[in-house]
C-alpha positions in Angstrom: 192.7 -30.9 267.5 193.0 -33.9 265.2 191.9 -34.1 261.5 188.6 -35.7 262.4 187.7 -32.8 264.6 188.5 -30.3 261.8 186.3 -32.2 259.3 183.2 -32.7 261.5 181.1 -30.3 263.5 181.4 -31.4 267.2 178.8 -30.2 269.7 179.3 -29.1 273.3 178.3 -32.0 275.6 176.9 -29.5 278.1 174.4 -28.0 275.7 172.7 -31.2 274.6 169.5 -33.0 275.8 170.0 -36.7 276.2 168.0 -39.9 276.5 168.6 -42.4 279.2 170.0 -45.8 278.2 171.4 -48.8 280.0 174.5 -50.2 278.2 176.4 -53.2 279.6 174.3 -52.8 282.8 175.4 -49.2 283.4 173.1 -46.2 283.3 174.3 -43.8 280.6 172.9 -40.9 278.6 172.7 -41.0 274.8 172.7 -38.5 271.9 172.8 -38.9 268.2 175.1 -35.9 268.0 178.9 -36.0 267.6 180.3 -34.5 270.8 183.4 -32.5 271.5 185.3 -34.8 273.9 187.0 -31.7 275.5 183.6 -30.5 276.7 182.8 -33.7 278.7 183.1 -32.8 282.4 185.9 -34.2 284.5 185.0 -37.6 285.9 182.7 -38.7 283.1 183.5 -41.0 280.2 182.4 -40.5 276.6 182.1 -43.3 274.0 180.8 -43.4 270.5 178.5 -46.1 269.1 178.5 -47.9 265.7 175.6 -49.6 264.0 175.9 -52.4 261.4 174.0 -52.8 258.2 172.1 -55.7 259.8 171.2 -53.7 262.9 170.4 -50.2 261.6 169.5 -48.0 264.6 170.9 -50.4 267.2 174.5 -50.3 268.5 176.8 -53.1 267.8 180.1 -51.6 268.8 181.3 -49.1 271.5 184.5 -47.2 270.9 186.6 -44.2 271.6 186.3 -43.0 268.0 183.8 -44.2 265.5 184.0 -43.0 261.9 181.6 -45.2 259.7 178.1 -46.1 260.6 178.0 -43.6 263.5 175.0 -44.1 265.7 175.7 -41.6 268.5 177.6 -41.0 271.7 177.0 -42.1 275.3 178.3 -40.6 278.5 178.8 -42.6 281.6 179.8 -42.0 285.2 181.8 -45.3 285.1 184.5 -46.4 282.7 184.0 -49.3 280.2 187.0 -51.5 279.4 187.7 -51.4 275.7 190.0 -53.5 273.6 192.9 -51.6 271.9 193.2 -51.9 268.2 196.7 -52.5 267.0 198.3 -49.9 264.7 195.6 -47.2 265.2 194.8 -44.9 268.1 191.4 -46.4 269.0 189.8 -49.0 271.2 186.4 -50.7 270.8 184.1 -53.3 272.4 181.6 -55.3 270.4 178.1 -55.3 272.0 175.0 -57.3 271.5 172.1 -54.8 270.9 169.5 -57.3 272.3 171.5 -58.2 275.4 173.7 -55.2 276.2 171.5 -52.1 275.1 168.3 -50.9 276.6 166.8 -47.5 275.4 164.9 -46.0 278.3 164.2 -42.6 276.8 163.2 -39.4 278.5 164.9 -36.0 278.3 167.9 -35.3 280.5 170.6 -32.6 280.7 174.2 -33.5 281.5 173.7 -31.7 284.8 170.7 -33.8 285.7 172.6 -37.0 284.9 175.5 -36.0 287.0 173.2 -35.2 290.0 171.8 -38.8 289.8 175.1 -40.5 288.8 178.0 -38.5 290.4 181.3 -39.0 288.6 183.6 -41.5 290.3 187.1 -40.5 291.5 189.7 -40.6 288.8 192.4 -42.5 290.7 195.2 -41.0 288.5 193.5 -41.8 285.2 193.8 -39.5 282.2 191.1 -36.8 281.7 187.6 -38.3 281.6 186.5 -39.5 278.3 190.1 -39.9 277.3 191.1 -42.8 279.5 193.6 -45.2 278.2 191.9 -48.5 277.1 193.1 -51.8 278.4 193.8 -54.8 276.1 191.2 -57.4 277.1 192.3 -59.9 274.5 188.7 -60.5 273.3 185.8 -58.7 271.8 183.6 -58.9 274.9 
C-alpha cells in the first residue's frame, strides 16, 4: 500500500453503482468515488480523471493516479494508451471534454457492465488496472 492509499479512503469497486460514459469512443463506467485499484476485477482497467479550473465538472485528463482536481474514476474493458511522465510513477492522457467525453448516465453495477462488456484477454499484461503505460510521445 502506498502513502496515497493510506491517506485517502478508497472504496471497493465491486460495491459501487456507476453511470455509463463514453470516453475516447470506448464505453466505460464512471463514479466520483476514489476506488481501490486492487478491487478492480481481472481483465478490467481503471483510470482516474482530472478536471481543470476552466472545465469544472468535465474531465480534461485521464491518468493512472490523479491527486489534484480529482473528478472521479472510470473502468473500461479495453486499455487506453497513456503517456508516461518522467521522474514519477504515473501516466496520463489529456482529453478534450467536448470531443472525447460523453456522459450517458443510468445506474449500473460492475457486474452488469462486465456482462455487456466482457473483459478482453490480458495477453501477458500486468494485473488489470495496473497495466504499464506506453510512451506515446504526445499528449493525445
